[in-house]
C-alpha positions in Angstrom: -21.2 139.9 211.4 -24.4 139.6 213.1 -27.7 137.8 212.9 -30.5 139.4 213.3 -34.6 138.2 212.7 -37.4 140.9 211.1 -40.8 139.6 211.4 -42.6 142.1 209.1 -39.2 143.1 206.6 -40.6 143.3 203.3 -42.7 147.0 203.7 -42.2 149.9 205.7 -40.2 149.5 208.9 -39.4 145.9 208.9 -37.9 146.7 205.3 -36.0 149.5 205.7 -34.5 148.2 209.2 -33.9 145.4 207.1 -31.6 147.2 204.0 -29.8 149.0 207.1 -28.6 146.1 208.7 -27.6 144.4 205.6 -26.0 148.0 204.8 -23.9 147.3 208.1 -22.6 143.8 206.7 -25.2 141.9 209.0 -26.7 138.9 208.6 -30.3 139.0 208.3 -33.5 136.4 208.1 -36.8 138.4 207.0 -40.5 137.3 206.6 -42.8 138.5 205.1 -47.1 137.7 204.5 -48.9 140.7 202.1 -45.4 141.2 200.2 -43.6 138.3 198.8 -40.1 139.4 197.9 -37.0 137.0 197.4 -33.3 137.9 197.4 -29.9 137.2 195.8 -28.2 139.7 198.0 -25.6 138.1 200.1 -26.7 137.9 204.5 -30.3 138.3 203.1 -33.2 135.7 203.0 -36.7 135.9 203.4 -39.5 133.2 204.7 -43.4 133.2 204.2 -44.8 134.1 207.7 -47.8 134.0 208.9 -48.4 134.7 213.0 -52.0 134.6 212.7 -51.2 130.9 212.4 -51.8 128.9 215.6 -49.1 127.2 214.9 -45.4 129.0 213.6 -43.0 127.4 211.0 -40.5 128.6 212.4 -37.7 125.7 211.0 -35.8 128.9 209.4 -34.4 130.2 212.7 -30.3 129.3 213.1 -29.3 127.7 216.7 -28.1 131.5 217.8 -29.5 134.9 216.9 -28.1 138.6 217.9 -31.5 140.0 217.8 -35.3 139.9 216.2 -37.5 142.9 215.5 -41.2 142.2 215.6 -42.7 144.8 212.9 -45.8 143.0 212.5 -48.9 145.9 213.8 -52.9 147.7 212.7 -53.7 151.2 212.7 -57.6 151.2 212.7 -59.0 154.2 214.0 -62.3 153.9 214.7 -64.8 156.0 216.9 -65.1 153.3 220.3 -68.9 153.2 219.8 -68.2 150.9 216.2 -66.0 148.8 217.3 -66.5 144.7 217.6 -65.3 143.1 220.9 -64.2 140.7 218.0 -61.7 143.3 216.5 -60.2 144.4 219.1 -59.5 140.4 219.8 -57.9 140.2 216.3 -55.4 143.6 217.0 -54.6 141.6 220.2 -54.4 138.4 218.0 -51.9 140.4 215.6 -50.0 142.8 217.3 -49.2 140.6 221.3 -49.9 137.2 220.1 -48.4 137.3 217.2 -45.1 138.8 218.8 -45.4 136.3 221.9 -45.5 133.3 219.5 -41.9 134.0 217.6 -40.9 135.0 221.2 -41.3 131.8 222.3 -39.9 130.0 219.1 -37.8 131.9 219.2 -36.1 132.2 222.6 -33.5 129.3 222.5 -32.0 131.1 219.4 -31.8 134.6 221.4 -30.4 132.7 224.5 -27.6 130.8 223.0 -26.1 134.6 221.9 -25.1 136.5 225.4 -26.2 140.2 224.5 -29.1 139.4 222.5 -31.4 141.5 221.5 -35.7 142.0 221.2 -37.5 145.0 219.7 -41.4 145.6 219.3 -43.5 148.5 218.6 -46.1 150.4 220.7 -47.7 154.0 219.6 -47.8 157.4 221.1 -51.5 156.7 221.2 -50.5 154.3 224.5 -49.2 156.9 227.0 -51.0 160.5 224.8 -54.9 159.7 224.9 -56.1 160.4 220.9 -59.3 160.3 219.5 -61.0 157.1 217.5 -57.4 154.9 218.3 -59.2 152.6 221.6 -58.5 149.9 219.1 -54.8 150.2 218.5 -54.1 151.9 222.1 -55.4 148.6 224.0 -53.8 146.4 222.1 -50.1 148.5 222.1 -50.7 149.0 226.0 -50.4 145.7 226.3 -47.0 145.2 224.3 -46.0 147.6 226.1 -46.4 145.2 229.9 -44.9 142.8 227.6 -41.7 144.1 227.0 -41.3 145.2 230.5 -41.7 141.8 231.8 -39.7 139.7 229.6 -37.0 142.9 230.4 -37.2 141.4 233.7 -37.2 137.9 233.5 -34.7 137.7 230.3 -31.7 140.0 232.3 -29.2 140.1 232.0 -29.0 138.1 229.0 -31.7 139.5 226.6 -32.4 143.3 226.4 -35.6 143.3 224.8 -37.3 147.1 224.7 -39.6 148.5 222.4 -40.4 152.2 220.3 -43.4 154.1 220.5 -43.8 156.1 217.2 -46.0 158.9 216.2 -47.4 158.4 212.6 -44.8 157.6 210.1 -45.3 157.7 206.7 -45.7 154.2 205.5 -47.9 152.2 203.7 -49.8 151.5 207.2 -50.3 154.2 207.5 -51.4 155.1 204.2 -55.2 155.9 204.1 -54.0 158.6 207.0 -51.5 160.2 204.8 -53.4 159.9 201.3 -53.1 164.0 200.3 -51.0 166.9 200.6 -53.4 168.3 202.9 -53.4 165.5 205.5 -49.8 165.1 205.6 -49.3 168.8 205.9 -52.0 168.5 208.6 -50.1 166.2 210.6 -47.1 167.6 209.8 -48.7 170.6 211.7 -48.9 168.4 215.0 -45.2 167.6 215.7 -43.1 170.3 217.3 -40.9 169.3 214.6 -43.4 169.6 211.7 -43.0 166.9 209.8 -43.8 163.9 209.6 -41.8 160.4 210.0 -40.7 158.2 208.0 -39.3 154.9 207.6 -35.2 155.6 208.5 -36.4 157.4 211.7 -38.0 154.7 213.5 -35.4 152.6 212.2 -32.3 153.9 213.1 -33.4 154.1 216.8 -34.5 149.9 216.2 -31.1 149.2 214.4 -29.0 150.9 217.3 -31.8 149.0 220.0 -30.6 145.5 218.6 -26.6 145.7 218.4 -24.4 146.5 221.6 -24.2 150.4 220.9 -27.2 149.9 223.7 -25.8 147.5 225.5 -27.0 148.9 229.0 -30.7 150.1 227.8 -33.5 147.4 228.5 -37.0 147.5 229.5 -37.5 151.2 227.8 -40.4 152.5 225.6 -38.5 154.9 223.2 -40.7 157.6 221.8 -39.7 158.6 218.4 -42.7 161.3 217.6 -41.1 164.5 216.7 -41.3 165.7 220.0 -45.2 165.4 220.2 -45.8 162.8 223.7 -43.9 165.1 225.3 -43.3 169.1 223.2 -46.5 171.7 224.0 -45.2 174.6 221.3 
């Protein structure tokens, strides 16, 4: 049994990652912010954490962990002319600096276990230009740079990888998939003709967290129904 930290474990992709890890008999320490959760399930515990706080209380971290996944994010799509600079900063604080604070706080626990793994999230919109995605793409582009830099700095003992999904049917994307018509239109944009599910993304995340991916680091894995590379 290994010990994993899931930041943002109460909803969407983080919730599914937690479910898969626990189902594989691993210990999971998850955090929540908007969705309070408790668990009586053996091997699973939750703690409140607001990654936007200037100083994070990470006292719940054990001395040694096998991996950490950082899930908090946002999808705010607006015309560039309507985005205030402060809103770019807020996205950066959530998606980049939140991850920085968590990783700095967890570094000694990651170092204590040779072969530990970190997973963060980007978006298909970093490598593919889409209308109204400048806010999210700017922050996630910084996340990709952070992933590659830390993968180099922390090799060979800590692996760092990222996942760049297309839109996934989670509460975070609820407004974009709020009707059957929107869901169908989105599905048709993908070569595989469906929208991603939390399971699709969590399958890759759990792979990257475990020793099954022990020779992979510094990579951004595209789990996007073929959208980033295929034109059909």
